[in-house]
N, C-alpha and C positions, 0 to 999 in steps of 0.2 A: 825642380831637380829633387831626388831623393837619394840618400845613401845611408847606410849604418857603421857607426864607428864600435868597436869592441873592446873590453877590457877585463883581465880578469887579475886579481891581485888585492894589494890594500888600498881600501880607501877608507880616509880617516876623517873623524869629525874633527874640525879646526885643523886642518893638515897645514903642516909646516910649509915654509919656502920651498925646503928641498922635496918633500913631498908633492908638491903641487907642479914644481920644475919637472920631477921625474914623470909624472902623469902628462903633462904637457910634451914632454919627448915622445913618449908612447903613442900618443895621438899624432904627432908629427909624422911619424912612418907612414901612418894610413893616409893623412891627408896630403903626403907627398906622393903616394900612388894615384889619389884621386887627380891630382894637378897633371898627371902624364897621359890623362884621357880626355876625349871631348865630354863637355864644350870646355873646359878648362884649358885643356891644352893650346887650344887658338888664342888664350887670354895669357898667357904666360909673360907676355911683354908689359903687363901690369906691375910685375916685379923685376923682371930681367932688364928691362929697357929695350932698345932695339928700335921698334916702332914709334913713332910719335903719339903720343896719347895724354890725356889731362889726367889719368888715373895713375897713381904710383900707390901701391900696396906697402910697400916696406917701410916699417915701424922700427928705428934703431933704440934699443935699449940696453944700455952697457956696451958689452962686446958683440951682442945678437943683434941680429937682423930678423925680426918677424915679418911674417906675411900672413894676415888673416884673410880667409876666405869670405866670410859675412863682415861686410862694412859697409858705412852711409857712403863712401866712395863709390861703390858698384851699385848701390841701391838696393842692398839685399838685408832683409831678416830671416829669423829661422823660428821653427818650431821644432821641439825635442820631445819625442816619446821613448822614456827611458824604462827598460825592463831590468830588473836589479834583483838577482839572485843573491841570497847571504845565508848564512848559517845559523838561523833562528825562525823561531815559530812566525807563521804569518800572524800580522798584526802586532808584534811586537815592535811598535815606533819608536820608542825610546828604550835603547837596549845597551848591553856591554859594548858592542861595536860602535855605538855613537848613535844619537839620534839622526834620523834620516835628513831632516834639513840643514844640520852643520856638514852631514857627509856630501849633500848635494851641493853645498855652498863650495867645498874643497873642490867639486868635480868642476863646477861653472868656472871657479879662478882658474883652474888647469887647462879649460878650453879657451878662455881668451889670451890676448897678448897684454903681459904685465903693463901694469899703468906706470912703474917707476922701476929704477935698479934695485929698490929695495924689495922687490918681488922676484928677484932672480938672484940665485944663491951667489955669495960674495966669490966664491973660487970657481964658479962655472964658467968654462969656455966653450963656444961652439966646436962640436966635432966635425970633420969635414963634409959630412953628410946633412949638417945643420945650419948651413948658409945658403938659402934661408932656413929658419926653423918656421914651419908652417902650423898654425893656429886655426881653430873654427872661426873664431870671434874676434873683432876688434875691441868688443866691449859685451859684457853678458847683459847689458841692457838691450840688445839687439834681439834677445831671445823672446818672442811675442807670444808663447803658449808653451807650457810643460804638462806633459803628463808622466805620472810615475807609478808602475806597477810592481809590485815585490813578491817574490815566493821565497821558498826555502831552498838554500843551496844543500842538495843531497851527497855531498862528499863527505866522507868521515874525516875527522882529526882537523877541521879547518880553524883558522884563528878567528875571533870573532869580528875582526875588521876586515877579514875576507871577502870579497863579492866577484861576481860574474855580471858585467854590464853589456847590453846591447842598446845602443844609442840611435834611434832613427832619428834623422835629421832630414827636415824639409826646408829647402830654401824658397823664399817667397819674395817677389820683387815688390820693392816700397815705393 
């Protein structure tokens, strides 16, 4: 299965808990749409209950119930192809917007279920449409391949941390 997640906005190197959670909530909306279509639609019992199953994707962290798509429980890993537009010349790997590897670490942390309550903002509470809060990954160790292509974002007056991302996700049975 292949699909693409998108994001336009700040992507900071060494992003804070609040920044990562805001990104996580952004991707949640897109993943929620994905869960409304086949083949995931027929497997909503993995987190909703109902049908008897050995699979339970619910991960409770603080007051949030997270549901990852890619998990050892469902024998999935994934590959990511990331296309990043940023307001800097091509080849500027270490930049004023933050070096790419630390920006990618912020991104990967936002795509996964938090490991503990310290990775969720203290004052954050789930909104009605965030129960559950969908995440791509149970753990970023489930990413088996990454490719990143960057180009210049040609929108004037952008902040150095501004990006547009197209993240092509390929799910692979493990």
